[in-house]
C-alpha positions, 0 to 999 in steps of 0.5 A: 185694253180691259180695266177692272176695279178690284173692291175689297171683299168684307165678311158679314162680320166686318160690315157689322163692326164698321156699321156699329162703329158708325152707329156708335160715332152717331150716338157720342155726337148726341150724348150730354155726358157719360158716367163710366164706372170702372174707369181703371186709368180713364183710357177713353179720356181722349176719345170723350173729349173729341165729343166735348162730353162731361165724364164722370168717372168712377173707380174703386182701387185706391192704388191707381186712383191718384194716377187716374185724377192726374190722367184726366186733370187736363180736361175740364169736364171730367171728374173722377170719384173713388167708390166700389159700386155694387147694389147695396150700401155700406156693406163690406165687400173684397176687390180682387186686384189684378196684375195688369195694372188693375184692369181685370180687378173684380169683386168676383173670383177669376174663373175662365179668364185665364182660358183667354188671358193666361197671364192674368192673376190676383195679386192682393185683396183690398176690403172697402165699402160697397155704394149703389150708384143711385146713392153716389149721385145723390151724396156727391150732388151730381146733376144728372141732367148733365149725363145721358150715358152710362158705361159699365166696365166692372169686370163682372159685376155689371148686373149688381151695379145696374140693380143699384142705379134705378134712378140713373137708368131713368135718366139714361139714353145709352148704356154700354156694358162689357159682358160675356156669354161664358164665365169669365168671373164666378157668377158674372152675368150673360147678355140676356140678364143685362137685356132683361133688366134694361128693358125695364127702362126702355133700353134695348140692344142696338149693337155689340162688337166682340173683342178680338180674343175669345174663349177656345170653346168659342165663347166671346166677350162683348161690348153691348150698347142699349138704346133708349127707342125714343133716342135712337131709333128714328135717326139710327135705323138706317145704320142698323145691321140686323138685316145682314 
């Protein structure tokens, strides 16, 4: 009688995803805190709590801000601020509020996002002042020594946020950005544009995870994580998927 052991066959893409998850777990264990710009309803609050992180949530939409504060109230180390973050201070801008509880709201006009999620549309516009992230940190007397991770989920304006966050970026060991290689929103940045500005701060792409949904023509939306070399390479190189 012959016994055979059947092992699952994983595609290269799945191997990359699993290794990226290992890398992310190791990264989160090392971080002190996260500044999350584009909070929406703090969907990641429980995940951040698992790592006992300081968390500063920043959300522009006044219609959901009170709900955001209620959601994070049980977490003593999490705080929320209401600001529209861009690359200039005290400039009036229009936030186009989307119908999916504001999750796809943006200062940019919808473009090819409708090819991926046809049900998303803008229901109203809200005019509000903009602030640089550096200005917010100074204005609110935030101690940057408690934060070394930055998450940007601002629906197409991520490059503008980075341009107004030069002091913040100097303190970051990790930056995660939602970015697409097609025009989800009009004029939104591509991965190479994000990489170009982050390399000025010794932050380089370590891994990217594509969304399940993709554009019919093959374009992808990614969560891309950039790490400072001094923070990551020594202890994470073994988990790199770049050799696959």
